[in-house]
N, CA, C and O atoms as a Tripos MOL2 file, in Angstrom:
@<TRIPOS>MOLECULE
protein
  284   283    71     0     0
PROTEIN
NO_CHARGES

@<TRIPOS>ATOM
      1 N         205.7390   48.1370   35.4680 N.3       1 MET1
      2 CA        206.1900   49.3020   36.2050 C.3       1 MET1
      3 C         205.9170   49.0630   37.6880 C.2       1 MET1
      4 O         205.2200   48.1100   38.0360 O.2       1 MET1
      5 N         206.4360   49.8830   38.5390 N.am      2 THR2
      6 CA        206.3730   49.6720   39.9740 C.3       2 THR2
      7 C         205.0870   50.2080   40.5910 C.2       2 THR2
      8 O         204.4050   51.0540   40.0120 O.2       2 THR2
      9 N         204.7760   49.7050   41.7620 N.am      3 HIS3
     10 CA        203.7090   50.2370   42.6210 C.3       3 HIS3
     11 C         202.3450   50.3330   41.9440 C.2       3 HIS3
     12 O         201.6160   51.3020   42.1570 O.2       3 HIS3
     13 N         202.0010   49.3570   41.1440 N.am      4 GLY4
     14 CA        200.6760   49.3380   40.5670 C.3       4 GLY4
     15 C         200.4630   50.2570   39.3730 C.2       4 GLY4
     16 O         199.3510   50.3340   38.8510 O.2       4 GLY4
     17 N         201.4890   50.9440   38.9380 N.am      5 HIS5
     18 CA        201.3580   51.7570   37.7280 C.3       5 HIS5
     19 C         201.7120   50.8480   36.5570 C.2       5 HIS5
     20 O         202.8820   50.6810   36.2130 O.2       5 HIS5
     21 N         200.6910   50.2720   35.9580 N.am      6 ASN6
     22 CA        200.8830   49.2570   34.9260 C.3       6 ASN6
     23 C         200.4770   49.7800   33.5630 C.2       6 ASN6
     24 O         199.6860   50.7160   33.4390 O.2       6 ASN6
     25 N         201.0340   49.1560   32.5550 N.am      7 HIS7
     26 CA        200.7150   49.4840   31.1700 C.3       7 HIS7
     27 C         200.3260   48.2140   30.4450 C.2       7 HIS7
     28 O         200.8050   47.1220   30.7510 O.2       7 HIS7
     29 N         199.4430   48.3870   29.4760 N.am      8 ARG8
     30 CA        199.0280   47.2830   28.6260 C.3       8 ARG8
     31 C         199.2050   47.7050   27.1750 C.2       8 ARG8
     32 O         199.0960   48.8900   26.8620 O.2       8 ARG8
     33 N         199.4730   46.7700   26.2960 N.am      9 PRO9
     34 CA        199.5990   47.1210   24.8820 C.3       9 PRO9
     35 C         198.3760   47.8680   24.3460 C.2       9 PRO9
     36 O         198.5070   48.7030   23.4520 O.2       9 PRO9
     37 N         197.1980   47.5760   24.8820 N.am     10 ALA10
     38 CA        195.9750   48.2460   24.4250 C.3      10 ALA10
     39 C         195.9510   49.7260   24.7950 C.2      10 ALA10
     40 O         195.1610   50.4840   24.2330 O.2      10 ALA10
     41 N         196.8010   50.1500   25.7300 N.am     11 ASP11
     42 CA        196.8630   51.5590   26.1330 C.3      11 ASP11
     43 C         197.5940   52.4330   25.1130 C.2      11 ASP11
     44 O         197.5450   53.6600   25.1940 O.2      11 ASP11
     45 N         198.2650   51.8070   24.1670 N.am     12 VAL12
     46 CA        199.1220   52.5190   23.2220 C.3      12 VAL12
     47 C         198.3790   52.7280   21.9020 C.2      12 VAL12
     48 O         197.8680   51.7790   21.3070 O.2      12 VAL12
     49 N         198.3280   53.9730   21.4580 N.am     13 ALA13
     50 CA        197.6640   54.2810   20.1870 C.3      13 ALA13
     51 C         198.4280   53.6370   19.0270 C.2      13 ALA13
     52 O         199.6520   53.5140   19.0830 O.2      13 ALA13
     53 N         197.7150   53.2290   17.9840 N.am     14 PRO14
     54 CA        198.3860   52.6370   16.8270 C.3      14 PRO14
     55 C         199.4580   53.5810   16.2650 C.2      14 PRO14
     56 O         199.2450   54.7880   16.1560 O.2      14 PRO14
     57 N         200.5970   53.0110   15.9160 N.am     15 GLY15
     58 CA        201.6720   53.7910   15.3080 C.3      15 GLY15
     59 C         202.5330   54.5610   16.2990 C.2      15 GLY15
     60 O         203.3620   55.3790   15.8990 O.2      15 GLY15
     61 N         202.3400   54.3010   17.5970 N.am     16 THR16
     62 CA        203.1190   55.0180   18.6090 C.3      16 THR16
     63 C         203.7180   54.0490   19.6220 C.2      16 THR16
     64 O         203.3530   52.8750   19.6850 O.2      16 THR16
     65 N         204.6400   54.5740   20.4060 N.am     17 VAL17
     66 CA        205.0900   53.9390   21.6390 C.3      17 VAL17
     67 C         204.8550   54.9710   22.7380 C.2      17 VAL17
     68 O         204.7500   56.1670   22.4640 O.2      17 VAL17
     69 N         204.7750   54.5120   23.9630 N.am     18 ILE18
     70 CA        204.6190   55.4160   25.1090 C.3      18 ILE18
     71 C         205.8770   55.2960   25.9600 C.2      18 ILE18
     72 O         206.2940   54.1920   26.3100 O.2      18 ILE18
     73 N         206.4730   56.4220   26.2870 N.am     19 LEU19
     74 CA        207.5730   56.4320   27.2410 C.3      19 LEU19
     75 C         206.9910   56.8220   28.5900 C.2      19 LEU19
     76 O         206.2420   57.7940   28.6920 O.2      19 LEU19
     77 N         207.3310   56.0690   29.6170 N.am     20 CYS20
     78 CA        206.8300   56.3340   30.9580 C.3      20 CYS20
     79 C         208.0230   56.4930   31.8950 C.2      20 CYS20
     80 O         208.7880   55.5490   32.0910 O.2      20 CYS20
     81 N         208.1830   57.6720   32.4690 N.am     21 ALA21
     82 CA        209.2170   57.9260   33.4710 C.3      21 ALA21
     83 C         208.5590   57.9580   34.8400 C.2      21 ALA21
     84 O         207.4630   58.4940   35.0020 O.2      21 ALA21
     85 N         209.2350   57.3820   35.8210 N.am     22 THR22
     86 CA        208.6840   57.3600   37.1700 C.3      22 THR22
     87 C         209.7020   57.8840   38.1700 C.2      22 THR22
     88 O         210.9130   57.8250   37.9560 O.2      22 THR22
     89 N         209.1660   58.3990   39.2680 N.am     23 ARG23
     90 CA        209.9970   58.9300   40.3500 C.3      23 ARG23
     91 C         209.3070   58.6290   41.6700 C.2      23 ARG23
     92 O         208.1070   58.8530   41.8240 O.2      23 ARG23
     93 N         210.0750   58.1240   42.6110 N.am     24 GLU24
     94 CA        209.5600   57.8370   43.9510 C.3      24 GLU24
     95 C         209.5400   59.1270   44.7600 C.2      24 GLU24
     96 O         210.5390   59.8430   44.8310 O.2      24 GLU24
     97 N         208.3980   59.4140   45.3650 N.am     25 LEU25
     98 CA        208.2450   60.5560   46.2600 C.3      25 LEU25
     99 C         207.7500   60.0510   47.6070 C.2      25 LEU25
    100 O         207.2230   58.9410   47.6830 O.2      25 LEU25
    101 N         207.9020   60.8340   48.6720 N.am     26 PRO26
    102 CA        207.4260   60.3940   49.9790 C.3      26 PRO26
    103 C         205.9440   59.9930   49.9800 C.2      26 PRO26
    104 O         205.5590   59.0710   50.6990 O.2      26 PRO26
    105 N         205.1240   60.6630   49.1990 N.am     27 GLY27
    106 CA        203.6970   60.3550   49.1610 C.3      27 GLY27
    107 C         203.3090   59.2840   48.1660 C.2      27 GLY27
    108 O         202.1350   58.9190   48.0910 O.2      27 GLY27
    109 N         204.2580   58.7660   47.3960 N.am     28 GLY28
    110 CA        203.9460   57.7480   46.4050 C.3      28 GLY28
    111 C         204.7390   57.9340   45.1310 C.2      28 GLY28
    112 O         205.7740   58.6000   45.1130 O.2      28 GLY28
    113 N         204.2490   57.3510   44.0940 N.am     29 LEU29
    114 CA        204.9250   57.3470   42.8010 C.3      29 LEU29
    115 C         204.4240   58.4920   41.9260 C.2      29 LEU29
    116 O         203.2170   58.6930   41.7890 O.2      29 LEU29
    117 N         205.3410   59.2300   41.3440 N.am     30 GLN30
    118 CA        204.9850   60.2430   40.3420 C.3      30 GLN30
    119 C         205.3960   59.6830   38.9900 C.2      30 GLN30
    120 O         206.4590   59.0760   38.8630 O.2      30 GLN30
    121 N         204.5600   59.8820   37.9830 N.am     31 TRP31
    122 CA        204.8770   59.3740   36.6600 C.3      31 TRP31
    123 C         204.4880   60.3870   35.5930 C.2      31 TRP31
    124 O         203.6560   61.2670   35.8150 O.2      31 TRP31
    125 N         205.1160   60.2380   34.4240 N.am     32 ALA32
    126 CA        204.8090   61.0740   33.2630 C.3      32 ALA32
    127 C         204.8870   60.2010   32.0190 C.2      32 ALA32
    128 O         205.7440   59.3240   31.9100 O.2      32 ALA32
    129 N         203.9800   60.4540   31.0860 N.am     33 HIS33
    130 CA        203.9570   59.7120   29.8240 C.3      33 HIS33
    131 C         204.2630   60.6420   28.6560 C.2      33 HIS33
    132 O         203.8890   61.8150   28.6520 O.2      33 HIS33
    133 N         204.9500   60.0850   27.6720 N.am     34 LEU34
    134 CA        205.2180   60.8050   26.4330 C.3      34 LEU34
    135 C         204.9310   59.8660   25.2710 C.2      34 LEU34
    136 O         205.6770   58.9090   25.0620 O.2      34 LEU34
    137 N         203.8660   60.1150   24.5070 N.am     35 PRO35
    138 CA        203.6490   59.3070   23.3040 C.3      35 PRO35
    139 C         204.6190   59.7630   22.2110 C.2      35 PRO35
    140 O         204.8410   60.9570   22.0140 O.2      35 PRO35
    141 N         205.1880   58.7870   21.5080 N.am     36 VAL36
    142 CA        206.1670   59.0700   20.4530 C.3      36 VAL36
    143 C         205.7750   58.2640   19.2220 C.2      36 VAL36
    144 O         205.4520   57.0810   19.3190 O.2      36 VAL36
    145 N         205.8060   58.9050   18.0810 N.am     37 ASP37
    146 CA        205.5540   58.2210   16.8200 C.3      37 ASP37
    147 C         206.5520   57.0700   16.6540 C.2      37 ASP37
    148 O         207.7540   57.2490   16.8540 O.2      37 ASP37
    149 N         206.0520   55.9060   16.2930 N.am     38 ARG38
    150 CA        206.9020   54.7260   16.1580 C.3      38 ARG38
    151 C         208.0320   54.9420   15.1430 C.2      38 ARG38
    152 O         209.1380   54.4400   15.3430 O.2      38 ARG38
    153 N         207.7740   55.6690   14.0740 N.am     39 PHE39
    154 CA        208.7940   55.9460   13.0620 C.3      39 PHE39
    155 C         209.9350   56.7650   13.6680 C.2      39 PHE39
    156 O         211.1070   56.4920   13.4090 O.2      39 PHE39
    157 N         209.5850   57.7780   14.4820 N.am     40 LEU40
    158 CA        210.6190   58.5940   15.1210 C.3      40 LEU40
    159 C         211.3730   57.7920   16.1760 C.2      40 LEU40
    160 O         212.5880   57.9370   16.3090 O.2      40 LEU40
    161 N         210.6710   56.9530   16.9230 N.am     41 TRP41
    162 CA        211.3200   56.1400   17.9490 C.3      41 TRP41
    163 C         212.3170   55.1630   17.3190 C.2      41 TRP41
    164 O         213.3040   54.8010   17.9580 O.2      41 TRP41
    165 N         212.0810   54.7400   16.1010 N.am     42 ALA42
    166 CA        212.9810   53.8100   15.4220 C.3      42 ALA42
    167 C         214.3360   54.4510   15.1140 C.2      42 ALA42
    168 O         215.3140   53.7390   14.8860 O.2      42 ALA42
    169 N         214.4040   55.7720   15.1030 N.am     43 ALA43
    170 CA        215.6700   56.4800   14.8320 C.3      43 ALA43
    171 C         216.4980   56.5280   16.1200 C.2      43 ALA43
    172 O         216.2180   57.3250   17.0160 O.2      43 ALA43
    173 N         217.5040   55.6810   16.2050 N.am     44 GLU44
    174 CA        218.3400   55.5800   17.4170 C.3      44 GLU44
    175 C         218.8650   56.9330   17.8810 C.2      44 GLU44
    176 O         218.9520   57.1810   19.0830 O.2      44 GLU44
    177 N         219.2110   57.8030   16.9540 N.am     45 GLU45
    178 CA        219.8110   59.0920   17.3110 C.3      45 GLU45
    179 C         218.8220   60.0410   18.0020 C.2      45 GLU45
    180 O         219.2400   61.0410   18.5850 O.2      45 GLU45
    181 N         217.5260   59.7440   17.9460 N.am     46 LEU46
    182 CA        216.5220   60.5880   18.5900 C.3      46 LEU46
    183 C         216.1000   60.0850   19.9730 C.2      46 LEU46
    184 O         215.5010   60.8320   20.7470 O.2      46 LEU46
    185 N         216.4040   58.8500   20.2790 N.am     47 ARG47
    186 CA        215.8750   58.2300   21.4960 C.3      47 ARG47
    187 C         216.3110   58.9270   22.7810 C.2      47 ARG47
    188 O         215.4920   59.1270   23.6780 O.2      47 ARG47
    189 N         217.5710   59.2970   22.8850 N.am     48 ASP48
    190 CA        218.0270   59.9590   24.1140 C.3      48 ASP48
    191 C         217.2850   61.2710   24.3490 C.2      48 ASP48
    192 O         217.0000   61.6190   25.4950 O.2      48 ASP48
    193 N         216.9710   61.9960   23.2910 N.am     49 GLY49
    194 CA        216.2200   63.2400   23.4180 C.3      49 GLY49
    195 C         214.8110   63.0100   23.9360 C.2      49 GLY49
    196 O         214.3250   63.7810   24.7650 O.2      49 GLY49
    197 N         214.1450   61.9600   23.4610 N.am     50 PHE50
    198 CA        212.8080   61.6330   23.9490 C.3      50 PHE50
    199 C         212.8540   61.2130   25.4190 C.2      50 PHE50
    200 O         212.0100   61.6190   26.2180 O.2      50 PHE50
    201 N         213.8510   60.3970   25.7630 N.am     51 ARG51
    202 CA        213.9900   59.9870   27.1700 C.3      51 ARG51
    203 C         214.2310   61.1960   28.0690 C.2      51 ARG51
    204 O         213.6450   61.2950   29.1470 O.2      51 ARG51
    205 N         215.0880   62.1120   27.6320 N.am     52 ALA52
    206 CA        215.3720   63.3160   28.4350 C.3      52 ALA52
    207 C         214.1120   64.1500   28.6120 C.2      52 ALA52
    208 O         213.8780   64.7060   29.6840 O.2      52 ALA52
    209 N         213.3090   64.2380   27.5730 N.am     53 ARG53
    210 CA        212.0770   65.0430   27.6540 C.3      53 ARG53
    211 C         211.1050   64.4910   28.6930 C.2      53 ARG53
    212 O         210.5620   65.2500   29.4950 O.2      53 ARG53
    213 N         210.8820   63.1780   28.6850 N.am     54 VAL54
    214 CA        209.9340   62.6130   29.6530 C.3      54 VAL54
    215 C         210.5200   62.6590   31.0640 C.2      54 VAL54
    216 O         209.7740   62.7830   32.0340 O.2      54 VAL54
    217 N         211.8380   62.5630   31.1900 N.am     55 ARG55
    218 CA        212.4660   62.7000   32.5130 C.3      55 ARG55
    219 C         212.3180   64.1220   33.0480 C.2      55 ARG55
    220 O         212.0970   64.3080   34.2440 O.2      55 ARG55
    221 N         212.4360   65.1180   32.1850 N.am     56 ARG56
    222 CA        212.2170   66.5070   32.6170 C.3      56 ARG56
    223 C         210.7850   66.6960   33.0990 C.2      56 ARG56
    224 O         210.5420   67.3830   34.0910 O.2      56 ARG56
    225 N         209.8560   66.0940   32.4040 N.am     57 THR57
    226 CA        208.4510   66.2100   32.7740 C.3      57 THR57
    227 C         208.1950   65.6480   34.1710 C.2      57 THR57
    228 O         207.4130   66.2100   34.9380 O.2      57 THR57
    229 N         208.8530   64.5400   34.4950 N.am     58 VAL58
    230 CA        208.6630   63.9380   35.8140 C.3      58 VAL58
    231 C         209.5600   64.5990   36.8630 C.2      58 VAL58
    232 O         209.3860   64.3680   38.0600 O.2      58 VAL58
    233 N         210.5120   65.4180   36.4250 N.am     59 GLY59
    234 CA        211.3310   66.1770   37.3610 C.3      59 GLY59
    235 C         212.5480   65.4600   37.9030 C.2      59 GLY59
    236 O         213.0550   65.8160   38.9670 O.2      59 GLY59
    237 N         213.0290   64.4460   37.1800 N.am     60 ASP60
    238 CA        214.2090   63.6960   37.6300 C.3      60 ASP60
    239 C         215.0330   63.2870   36.4170 C.2      60 ASP60
    240 O         214.6040   62.4310   35.6440 O.2      60 ASP60
    241 N         216.2250   63.8910   36.2360 N.am     61 PRO61
    242 CA        217.0330   63.5930   35.0540 C.3      61 PRO61
    243 C         217.5800   62.1680   35.0060 C.2      61 PRO61
    244 O         218.1170   61.7510   33.9800 O.2      61 PRO61
    245 N         217.4530   61.4170   36.1000 N.am     62 SER62
    246 CA        217.9310   60.0290   36.0940 C.3      62 SER62
    247 C         216.7950   59.0220   36.2720 C.2      62 SER62
    248 O         217.0450   57.8480   36.5460 O.2      62 SER62
    249 N         215.5610   59.4690   36.1190 N.am     63 ALA63
    250 CA        214.3950   58.5800   36.3080 C.3      63 ALA63
    251 C         214.4450   57.4200   35.3270 C.2      63 ALA63
    252 O         214.8580   57.5850   34.1790 O.2      63 ALA63
    253 N         214.0210   56.2380   35.7850 N.am     64 PRO64
    254 CA        213.9050   55.1270   34.8400 C.3      64 PRO64
    255 C         212.7960   55.4020   33.8330 C.2      64 PRO64
    256 O         211.7790   56.0100   34.1670 O.2      64 PRO64
    257 N         213.0000   54.9500   32.6000 N.am     65 VAL65
    258 CA        212.0130   55.1540   31.5380 C.3      65 VAL65
    259 C         211.6380   53.7850   30.9610 C.2      65 VAL65
    260 O         212.4940   53.0260   30.5060 O.2      65 VAL65
    261 N         210.3640   53.4990   30.9930 N.am     66 GLU66
    262 CA        209.8370   52.2750   30.3970 C.3      66 GLU66
    263 C         209.2890   52.6160   29.0150 C.2      66 GLU66
    264 O         208.6240   53.6370   28.8370 O.2      66 GLU66
    265 N         209.5710   51.7580   28.0410 N.am     67 VAL67
    266 CA        209.0230   51.9030   26.6940 C.3      67 VAL67
    267 C         207.8830   50.9090   26.5630 C.2      67 VAL67
    268 O         208.0860   49.7020   26.6940 O.2      67 VAL67
    269 N         206.6720   51.4200   26.3020 N.am     68 VAL68
    270 CA        205.4900   50.5700   26.1850 C.3      68 VAL68
    271 C         205.0890   50.5580   24.7150 C.2      68 VAL68
    272 O         204.7990   51.5950   24.1180 O.2      68 VAL68
    273 N         205.0800   49.3600   24.1540 N.am     69 GLU69
    274 CA        204.7140   49.2020   22.7390 C.3      69 GLU69
    275 C         203.3520   48.5380   22.6410 C.2      69 GLU69
    276 O         202.9850   47.7120   23.4760 O.2      69 GLU69
    277 N         202.6180   48.9060   21.6200 N.am     70 GLY70
    278 CA        201.2950   48.3420   21.4000 C.3      70 GLY70
    279 C         201.3490   46.9420   20.8640 C.2      70 GLY70
    280 O         202.4140   46.4210   20.5320 O.2      70 GLY70
    281 N         200.1800   46.3350   20.7820 N.am     71 ALA71
    282 CA        200.0750   44.9580   20.2950 C.3      71 ALA71
    283 C         200.2360   44.8920   18.7950 C.2      71 ALA71
    284 O         200.1750   43.8080   18.2150 O.2      71 ALA71
@<TRIPOS>BOND
     1     1     2 1
     2     2     3 1
     3     3     4 2
     4     3     5 am
     5     5     6 1
     6     6     7 1
     7     7     8 2
     8     7     9 am
     9     9    10 1
    10    10    11 1
    11    11    12 2
    12    11    13 am
    13    13    14 1
    14    14    15 1
    15    15    16 2
    16    15    17 am
    17    17    18 1
    18    18    19 1
    19    19    20 2
    20    19    21 am
    21    21    22 1
    22    22    23 1
    23    23    24 2
    24    23    25 am
    25    25    26 1
    26    26    27 1
    27    27    28 2
    28    27    29 am
    29    29    30 1
    30    30    31 1
    31    31    32 2
    32    31    33 am
    33    33    34 1
    34    34    35 1
    35    35    36 2
    36    35    37 am
    37    37    38 1
    38    38    39 1
    39    39    40 2
    40    39    41 am
    41    41    42 1
    42    42    43 1
    43    43    44 2
    44    43    45 am
    45    45    46 1
    46    46    47 1
    47    47    48 2
    48    47    49 am
    49    49    50 1
    50    50    51 1
    51    51    52 2
    52    51    53 am
    53    53    54 1
    54    54    55 1
    55    55    56 2
    56    55    57 am
    57    57    58 1
    58    58    59 1
    59    59    60 2
    60    59    61 am
    61    61    62 1
    62    62    63 1
    63    63    64 2
    64    63    65 am
    65    65    66 1
    66    66    67 1
    67    67    68 2
    68    67    69 am
    69    69    70 1
    70    70    71 1
    71    71    72 2
    72    71    73 am
    73    73    74 1
    74    74    75 1
    75    75    76 2
    76    75    77 am
    77    77    78 1
    78    78    79 1
    79    79    80 2
    80    79    81 am
    81    81    82 1
    82    82    83 1
    83    83    84 2
    84    83    85 am
    85    85    86 1
    86    86    87 1
    87    87    88 2
    88    87    89 am
    89    89    90 1
    90    90    91 1
    91    91    92 2
    92    91    93 am
    93    93    94 1
    94    94    95 1
    95    95    96 2
    96    95    97 am
    97    97    98 1
    98    98    99 1
    99    99   100 2
   100    99   101 am
   101   101   102 1
   102   102   103 1
   103   103   104 2
   104   103   105 am
   105   105   106 1
   106   106   107 1
   107   107   108 2
   108   107   109 am
   109   109   110 1
   110   110   111 1
   111   111   112 2
   112   111   113 am
   113   113   114 1
   114   114   115 1
   115   115   116 2
   116   115   117 am
   117   117   118 1
   118   118   119 1
   119   119   120 2
   120   119   121 am
   121   121   122 1
   122   122   123 1
   123   123   124 2
   124   123   125 am
   125   125   126 1
   126   126   127 1
   127   127   128 2
   128   127   129 am
   129   129   130 1
   130   130   131 1
   131   131   132 2
   132   131   133 am
   133   133   134 1
   134   134   135 1
   135   135   136 2
   136   135   137 am
   137   137   138 1
   138   138   139 1
   139   139   140 2
   140   139   141 am
   141   141   142 1
   142   142   143 1
   143   143   144 2
   144   143   145 am
   145   145   146 1
   146   146   147 1
   147   147   148 2
   148   147   149 am
   149   149   150 1
   150   150   151 1
   151   151   152 2
   152   151   153 am
   153   153   154 1
   154   154   155 1
   155   155   156 2
   156   155   157 am
   157   157   158 1
   158   158   159 1
   159   159   160 2
   160   159   161 am
   161   161   162 1
   162   162   163 1
   163   163   164 2
   164   163   165 am
   165   165   166 1
   166   166   167 1
   167   167   168 2
   168   167   169 am
   169   169   170 1
   170   170   171 1
   171   171   172 2
   172   171   173 am
   173   173   174 1
   174   174   175 1
   175   175   176 2
   176   175   177 am
   177   177   178 1
   178   178   179 1
   179   179   180 2
   180   179   181 am
   181   181   182 1
   182   182   183 1
   183   183   184 2
   184   183   185 am
   185   185   186 1
   186   186   187 1
   187   187   188 2
   188   187   189 am
   189   189   190 1
   190   190   191 1
   191   191   192 2
   192   191   193 am
   193   193   194 1
   194   194   195 1
   195   195   196 2
   196   195   197 am
   197   197   198 1
   198   198   199 1
   199   199   200 2
   200   199   201 am
   201   201   202 1
   202   202   203 1
   203   203   204 2
   204   203   205 am
   205   205   206 1
   206   206   207 1
   207   207   208 2
   208   207   209 am
   209   209   210 1
   210   210   211 1
   211   211   212 2
   212   211   213 am
   213   213   214 1
   214   214   215 1
   215   215   216 2
   216   215   217 am
   217   217   218 1
   218   218   219 1
   219   219   220 2
   220   219   221 am
   221   221   222 1
   222   222   223 1
   223   223   224 2
   224   223   225 am
   225   225   226 1
   226   226   227 1
   227   227   228 2
   228   227   229 am
   229   229   230 1
   230   230   231 1
   231   231   232 2
   232   231   233 am
   233   233   234 1
   234   234   235 1
   235   235   236 2
   236   235   237 am
   237   237   238 1
   238   238   239 1
   239   239   240 2
   240   239   241 am
   241   241   242 1
   242   242   243 1
   243   243   244 2
   244   243   245 am
   245   245   246 1
   246   246   247 1
   247   247   248 2
   248   247   249 am
   249   249   250 1
   250   250   251 1
   251   251   252 2
   252   251   253 am
   253   253   254 1
   254   254   255 1
   255   255   256 2
   256   255   257 am
   257   257   258 1
   258   258   259 1
   259   259   260 2
   260   259   261 am
   261   261   262 1
   262   262   263 1
   263   263   264 2
   264   263   265 am
   265   265   266 1
   266   266   267 1
   267   267   268 2
   268   267   269 am
   269   269   270 1
   270   270   271 1
   271   271   272 2
   272   271   273 am
   273   273   274 1
   274   274   275 1
   275   275   276 2
   276   275   277 am
   277   277   278 1
   278   278   279 1
   279   279   280 2
   280   279   281 am
   281   281   282 1
   282   282   283 1
   283   283   284 2
@<TRIPOS>SUBSTRUCTURE
     1 MET1         2 RESIDUE 1 A MET
     2 THR2         6 RESIDUE 1 A THR
     3 HIS3        10 RESIDUE 1 A HIS
     4 GLY4        14 RESIDUE 1 A GLY
     5 HIS5        18 RESIDUE 1 A HIS
     6 ASN6        22 RESIDUE 1 A ASN
     7 HIS7        26 RESIDUE 1 A HIS
     8 ARG8        30 RESIDUE 1 A ARG
     9 PRO9        34 RESIDUE 1 A PRO
    10 ALA10       38 RESIDUE 1 A ALA
    11 ASP11       42 RESIDUE 1 A ASP
    12 VAL12       46 RESIDUE 1 A VAL
    13 ALA13       50 RESIDUE 1 A ALA
    14 PRO14       54 RESIDUE 1 A PRO
    15 GLY15       58 RESIDUE 1 A GLY
    16 THR16       62 RESIDUE 1 A THR
    17 VAL17       66 RESIDUE 1 A VAL
    18 ILE18       70 RESIDUE 1 A ILE
    19 LEU19       74 RESIDUE 1 A LEU
    20 CYS20       78 RESIDUE 1 A CYS
    21 ALA21       82 RESIDUE 1 A ALA
    22 THR22       86 RESIDUE 1 A THR
    23 ARG23       90 RESIDUE 1 A ARG
    24 GLU24       94 RESIDUE 1 A GLU
    25 LEU25       98 RESIDUE 1 A LEU
    26 PRO26      102 RESIDUE 1 A PRO
    27 GLY27      106 RESIDUE 1 A GLY
    28 GLY28      110 RESIDUE 1 A GLY
    29 LEU29      114 RESIDUE 1 A LEU
    30 GLN30      118 RESIDUE 1 A GLN
    31 TRP31      122 RESIDUE 1 A TRP
    32 ALA32      126 RESIDUE 1 A ALA
    33 HIS33      130 RESIDUE 1 A HIS
    34 LEU34      134 RESIDUE 1 A LEU
    35 PRO35      138 RESIDUE 1 A PRO
    36 VAL36      142 RESIDUE 1 A VAL
    37 ASP37      146 RESIDUE 1 A ASP
    38 ARG38      150 RESIDUE 1 A ARG
    39 PHE39      154 RESIDUE 1 A PHE
    40 LEU40      158 RESIDUE 1 A LEU
    41 TRP41      162 RESIDUE 1 A TRP
    42 ALA42      166 RESIDUE 1 A ALA
    43 ALA43      170 RESIDUE 1 A ALA
    44 GLU44      174 RESIDUE 1 A GLU
    45 GLU45      178 RESIDUE 1 A GLU
    46 LEU46      182 RESIDUE 1 A LEU
    47 ARG47      186 RESIDUE 1 A ARG
    48 ASP48      190 RESIDUE 1 A ASP
    49 GLY49      194 RESIDUE 1 A GLY
    50 PHE50      198 RESIDUE 1 A PHE
    51 ARG51      202 RESIDUE 1 A ARG
    52 ALA52      206 RESIDUE 1 A ALA
    53 ARG53      210 RESIDUE 1 A ARG
    54 VAL54      214 RESIDUE 1 A VAL
    55 ARG55      218 RESIDUE 1 A ARG
    56 ARG56      222 RESIDUE 1 A ARG
    57 THR57      226 RESIDUE 1 A THR
    58 VAL58      230 RESIDUE 1 A VAL
    59 GLY59      234 RESIDUE 1 A GLY
    60 ASP60      238 RESIDUE 1 A ASP
    61 PRO61      242 RESIDUE 1 A PRO
    62 SER62      246 RESIDUE 1 A SER
    63 ALA63      250 RESIDUE 1 A ALA
    64 PRO64      254 RESIDUE 1 A PRO
    65 VAL65      258 RESIDUE 1 A VAL
    66 GLU66      262 RESIDUE 1 A GLU
    67 VAL67      266 RESIDUE 1 A VAL
    68 VAL68      270 RESIDUE 1 A VAL
    69 GLU69      274 RESIDUE 1 A GLU
    70 GLY70      278 RESIDUE 1 A GLY
    71 ALA71      282 RESIDUE 1 A ALA
């Protein structure tokens, strides 16, 4: 991720993925995380809804979303 906001596989709880949305602001980077059950994330038809949710949390409907998977 950008500007020193990094993720490691060890940051992810077993059985989940973490979605991270980021937004550039004048004072720096704003970010939001959404943990998602790995079983639910595997359902392609649900993924856009999860991405939209974390983007709403960060306040930008077009924010990039990184998917962080555990080891």
